[in-house]
C-alpha positions as CSV (number, residue, x, y, z in Angstrom):
1,M,-27.8,23.6,-18.3
2,S,-29.3,22.5,-15.1
3,S,-28.0,20.7,-13.0
4,D,-29.9,17.6,-13.2
5,L,-29.1,17.8,-17.3
6,L,-25.2,18.3,-16.4
7,G,-25.3,15.1,-14.3
8,L,-27.1,12.9,-16.7
9,L,-25.0,14.0,-20.0
10,F,-21.5,13.1,-17.1
11,L,-23.8,9.7,-16.5
12,F,-24.0,9.1,-20.5
13,A,-20.3,9.7,-21.1
14,L,-19.3,7.5,-18.3
15,I,-20.8,4.7,-19.9
16,Y,-19.7,5.8,-23.7
17,F,-16.0,6.1,-22.2
18,W,-16.6,2.7,-20.8
19,L,-18.0,0.6,-23.9
20,L,-15.6,1.9,-25.5
21,G,-12.7,0.9,-23.0
22,A,-11.4,3.6,-22.1
23,I,-11.8,3.4,-18.5
24,R,-11.3,-0.3,-17.0
25,P,-13.1,-1.4,-13.7
26,M,-10.1,-2.5,-12.1
27,D,-8.3,1.2,-12.2
28,V,-10.1,1.7,-9.2
29,T,-9.0,1.1,-5.4
30,L,-10.4,-2.1,-3.5
31,P,-10.9,-2.0,0.5
32,L,-10.6,-5.6,1.5
33,G,-10.0,-7.7,4.6
34,I,-8.0,-10.7,5.8
35,G,-9.0,-13.4,3.9
36,S,-11.6,-11.9,1.2
37,S,-11.1,-12.7,-2.4
38,Y,-11.6,-10.3,-5.5
39,L,-12.2,-12.3,-9.2
40,M,-10.0,-10.1,-11.5
41,D,-10.3,-10.0,-15.8
42,S,-7.4,-10.9,-17.8
43,A,-5.6,-13.6,-19.2
44,N,-2.3,-13.0,-16.8
45,W,-1.2,-11.0,-14.1
46,M,1.6,-9.9,-12.2
47,I,2.1,-8.7,-8.6
48,L,3.9,-5.2,-8.6
49,Y,4.1,-5.1,-5.0
50,G,2.7,-5.9,-1.9
51,S,3.4,-9.9,-2.2
52,N,2.8,-9.9,1.4
53,V,-0.8,-9.0,1.2
54,V,-2.1,-10.6,-2.3
55,K,-1.9,-14.2,-3.0
56,L,-2.4,-15.0,-6.5
57,S,-4.3,-18.4,-7.7
58,G,-5.5,-18.9,-11.1
59,N,-7.9,-15.3,-11.4
60,K,-8.4,-14.9,-7.7
61,A,-6.6,-12.2,-6.0
62,V,-6.7,-13.7,-2.2
63,M,-6.0,-11.2,0.4
64,I,-3.4,-12.6,3.2
65,G,-2.2,-9.8,4.9
66,Y,-2.9,-6.2,6.0
67,G,-1.5,-3.1,3.7
68,T,-1.2,-2.4,0.1
69,A,-1.0,-4.2,-3.2
70,Q,-1.2,-3.7,-6.8
71,V,-1.4,-6.3,-9.3
72,Q,-0.7,-5.5,-13.2
73,A,-3.3,-7.4,-15.4
74,F,-2.7,-8.4,-18.8
75,K,-4.5,-9.3,-22.0
76,S,-3.5,-12.9,-24.0
77,N,-1.0,-10.6,-26.3
78,G,0.7,-9.0,-23.4
79,S,-0.7,-5.6,-23.9
80,V,-1.5,-4.1,-20.6
81,L,-5.2,-4.1,-19.0
82,G,-4.2,-2.0,-16.1
83,V,-3.6,-2.3,-12.1
84,Y,-5.6,-3.7,-9.5
85,T,-4.8,-1.8,-6.1
86,F,-5.7,-3.5,-3.1
87,V,-6.2,-1.7,0.7
88,V,-6.7,-4.3,2.8
89,N,-7.8,-2.7,6.3
90,R,-8.0,-4.7,10.0
């Protein structure tokens, strides 16, 4: 197979798994700066670590310090959706 065809197959597989819910957009690392905010999907959140880095306000995470923070997201029934990792740089 050519590399173009393999790349196209990979793209379709990625979209397919994303549509199935196997790949969540929250399972990525987000580089942000102090004062920036990020709107999160899901019903409930819990800071796993980095409470000096991120502040939760509704479904918005606001960066308040430098470092790394992780926020776990939950469905309304309590099942885990994924983990947001926020990396706040200078």
